[in-house]
C-alpha positions as CSV (number, residue, x, y, z in Angstrom):
1,M,137.5,-93.1,154.6
2,L,138.8,-95.9,152.3
3,E,135.9,-98.1,153.5
4,S,133.4,-95.4,152.7
5,V,134.7,-95.0,149.2
6,G,134.7,-98.7,148.8
7,A,131.0,-98.8,149.7
8,L,130.3,-96.0,147.2
9,T,132.3,-97.9,144.5
10,G,129.4,-100.4,144.2
11,S,127.0,-97.6,143.5
12,P,126.6,-95.2,140.5
13,W,126.8,-92.4,143.1
14,I,130.6,-92.8,143.1
15,Y,130.7,-91.3,139.6
16,A,128.7,-88.2,140.6
17,V,130.9,-87.6,143.6
18,V,134.1,-88.0,141.5
19,A,132.7,-85.8,138.8
20,L,131.7,-83.0,141.1
21,S,135.0,-83.1,142.9
22,V,137.0,-82.9,139.6
23,L,134.7,-80.3,138.2
24,F,135.0,-77.8,141.0
25,D,138.7,-78.3,141.9
26,V,139.6,-76.0,139.0
27,F,138.2,-73.2,141.2
28,V,139.2,-74.7,144.5
29,P,142.5,-76.5,143.8
30,V,142.7,-77.8,147.4
31,L,139.8,-80.2,146.7
32,P,141.3,-83.8,146.8
33,S,139.9,-84.9,143.5
34,G,143.0,-86.9,142.6
35,V,142.9,-88.6,146.0
36,L,139.3,-89.5,145.5
37,V,139.9,-90.9,142.0
38,I,142.8,-93.0,143.3
39,M,140.9,-94.3,146.3
40,S,137.9,-95.2,144.1
41,A,140.1,-97.2,141.7
42,T,141.9,-98.8,144.6
43,A,138.7,-99.9,146.2
44,A,137.3,-101.2,143.0
45,A,140.4,-103.2,142.0
46,A,140.7,-104.7,145.5
47,A,137.1,-105.8,145.4
48,G,137.8,-107.7,142.1
49,T,135.7,-105.3,140.1
50,G,138.4,-103.6,138.0
51,A,138.6,-106.1,135.2
52,G,134.9,-106.5,134.8
53,Q,132.0,-104.9,136.6
54,V,130.9,-103.6,139.9
55,P,127.7,-104.8,141.5
56,H,124.5,-103.9,139.7
57,G,126.3,-104.3,136.3
58,V,127.9,-100.8,136.4
59,P,131.3,-100.8,134.5
60,D,133.8,-99.4,136.8
61,I,137.4,-98.6,135.8
62,L,136.5,-97.4,132.3
63,V,133.6,-95.3,133.4
64,L,135.5,-93.9,136.3
65,T,138.3,-92.7,133.9
66,L,135.8,-91.2,131.4
67,C,133.9,-89.6,134.2
68,A,136.9,-87.9,135.7
69,A,138.3,-86.9,132.3
70,T,134.9,-85.4,131.2
71,A,134.5,-83.5,134.4
72,S,138.0,-82.2,134.0
73,V,137.3,-80.8,130.6
74,L,134.0,-79.3,131.6
75,G,135.6,-77.6,134.6
76,D,138.3,-76.2,132.2
77,M,135.7,-74.9,129.9
78,V,133.8,-73.1,132.7
79,A,136.9,-71.4,133.9
80,F,138.0,-70.6,130.4
81,R,134.6,-68.9,129.6
82,L,134.5,-67.0,132.9
83,A,138.0,-65.7,132.3
84,W,137.2,-64.9,128.7
85,R,134.2,-62.7,129.7
86,G,136.5,-61.3,132.3
87,G,135.9,-57.8,133.5
88,E,138.2,-55.2,134.9
89,R,138.3,-56.9,138.3
90,L,139.5,-60.2,136.9
91,D,142.0,-58.4,134.6
92,R,143.5,-56.6,137.5
93,A,143.7,-59.8,139.6
94,I,145.5,-61.6,136.7
95,A,147.8,-58.6,136.2
96,R,148.8,-58.8,139.9
97,S,149.5,-62.5,139.7
98,R,152.9,-63.3,138.3
99,R,151.9,-67.0,137.8
100,L,148.8,-66.1,135.8
101,T,150.6,-63.5,133.7
102,T,153.5,-65.9,132.9
103,A,151.0,-68.7,132.1
104,Q,149.2,-66.3,129.7
105,E,152.4,-65.5,127.9
106,R,153.7,-69.1,127.7
107,L,150.4,-70.6,126.8
108,G,149.7,-68.1,124.1
109,T,153.1,-68.8,122.5
110,A,152.6,-72.6,122.8
111,L,149.1,-72.6,121.3
112,A,150.1,-70.2,118.5
113,R,152.8,-72.7,117.5
114,G,150.4,-75.6,117.6
115,G,152.1,-77.1,120.7
116,G,149.8,-77.0,123.6
117,I,151.6,-79.8,125.5
118,L,151.9,-77.2,128.3
119,V,148.2,-77.6,129.0
120,V,148.7,-81.4,129.5
121,I,151.8,-80.9,131.7
122,A,150.1,-78.3,133.8
123,R,147.1,-80.6,134.5
124,F,149.4,-82.6,136.8
125,A,150.9,-79.6,138.6
126,P,149.3,-78.3,141.8
127,A,146.9,-75.5,140.7
128,G,148.3,-75.8,137.2
129,R,144.9,-76.5,135.7
130,S,143.4,-73.4,137.2
131,I,146.3,-71.2,136.1
132,V,146.2,-72.5,132.5
133,S,142.4,-72.4,132.1
134,L,142.1,-68.9,133.5
135,G,145.1,-67.7,131.6
136,A,143.9,-69.1,128.3
137,G,140.5,-67.5,128.8
138,A,141.8,-64.1,129.9
139,A,144.2,-64.0,127.0
140,H,141.2,-64.7,124.7
141,R,142.7,-67.8,123.1
142,K,140.5,-69.5,120.5
143,L,138.5,-72.3,121.9
144,R,139.4,-74.6,119.1
145,E,143.1,-74.2,120.1
146,F,142.5,-74.9,123.8
147,L,139.8,-77.5,123.8
148,P,141.7,-80.4,122.2
149,W,144.6,-80.0,124.6
150,S,142.3,-79.7,127.5
151,A,140.6,-83.0,126.5
152,L,144.0,-84.7,126.1
153,A,145.1,-83.3,129.5
154,G,141.9,-84.5,131.2
155,L,142.2,-88.0,129.7
156,A,145.9,-88.3,130.6
157,W,145.4,-87.2,134.2
158,A,142.3,-89.4,134.7
159,G,144.0,-92.4,133.1
160,Y,147.1,-92.0,135.2
161,S,145.2,-91.5,138.4
162,V,142.9,-94.5,137.8
163,A,145.9,-96.6,136.8
164,L,147.7,-95.8,140.0
165,G,144.8,-96.7,142.1
166,Y,143.9,-99.8,140.1
167,F,147.4,-101.4,140.1
168,G,147.9,-100.4,143.7
169,G,144.8,-102.1,144.7
170,Q,145.6,-105.2,142.6
171,W,149.1,-105.5,144.1
172,L,148.6,-104.4,147.7
173,G,144.8,-104.6,148.3
174,A,142.5,-102.0,149.7
175,T,145.0,-100.8,152.3
176,W,146.4,-97.4,153.3
177,L,149.7,-98.6,152.0
178,A,148.3,-99.1,148.5
179,T,146.7,-95.7,148.6
180,G,149.8,-94.0,150.0
181,V,152.1,-95.5,147.4
182,S,149.7,-94.4,144.6
183,L,149.4,-90.9,146.1
184,L,153.2,-90.6,146.3
185,A,153.4,-91.4,142.6
186,L,150.7,-88.8,141.8
187,F,152.5,-86.1,143.9
188,A,155.8,-87.0,142.2
189,A,154.2,-86.4,138.8
190,G,152.8,-83.1,140.1
191,A,156.2,-82.0,141.3
192,G,157.8,-82.9,138.0
193,A,155.0,-81.1,136.1
194,A,155.4,-78.0,138.3
195,F,159.1,-77.9,137.6
196,L,158.5,-78.2,133.8
197,V,155.8,-75.5,133.9
198,R,157.9,-73.0,135.8
199,R,161.1,-73.7,133.8
200,P,161.8,-70.8,131.4
201,T,161.4,-71.4,127.7
202,P,164.4,-70.6,125.4
203,D,162.6,-67.4,124.3
204,T,162.0,-66.3,127.9
205,A,165.6,-67.0,128.8
206,K,166.9,-64.9,126.0
207,A,164.7,-62.1,127.0
């Protein structure tokens, strides 16, 4: 698989594959978009393309980061809008989900106070992006409140993932060891983010 991604790295098609994976994993969180981003950056760095350009003059690392970040924001917006329009079926599904209900409450409070850092943290947690985007839309939060934090979250996640793959490839080459170490770092960030998202806020604890 690493060799296949390495072959795609020299073609603009890698950006389309990454973008589609990141875009749709807001609806199917099991899609390995983070794995694909890391493997792409690892292959590019190991081939000596990270600091400059890939074959055919296509800038690699920067475009890969921007591509992943943009797709992340677009996916968030689609989920946000779908949840905003909602309907009785979606409302019932959210009401039955403790995670979505809690996300609605916490996110609403955070955005109202001008502190949507929860959106950024949740982007690293497993399924956190889906929960936050759907929760914000279902709660009818204002787009101008949610969009800037979604953009920051997408850029932070994309930059972190690409950096892991890039430096792993620079130090260890295009090997499964490099990919494995990078993925462990990504999963560690996800575990930490999940803990922070689930941790009760002071207001919740008092209640």
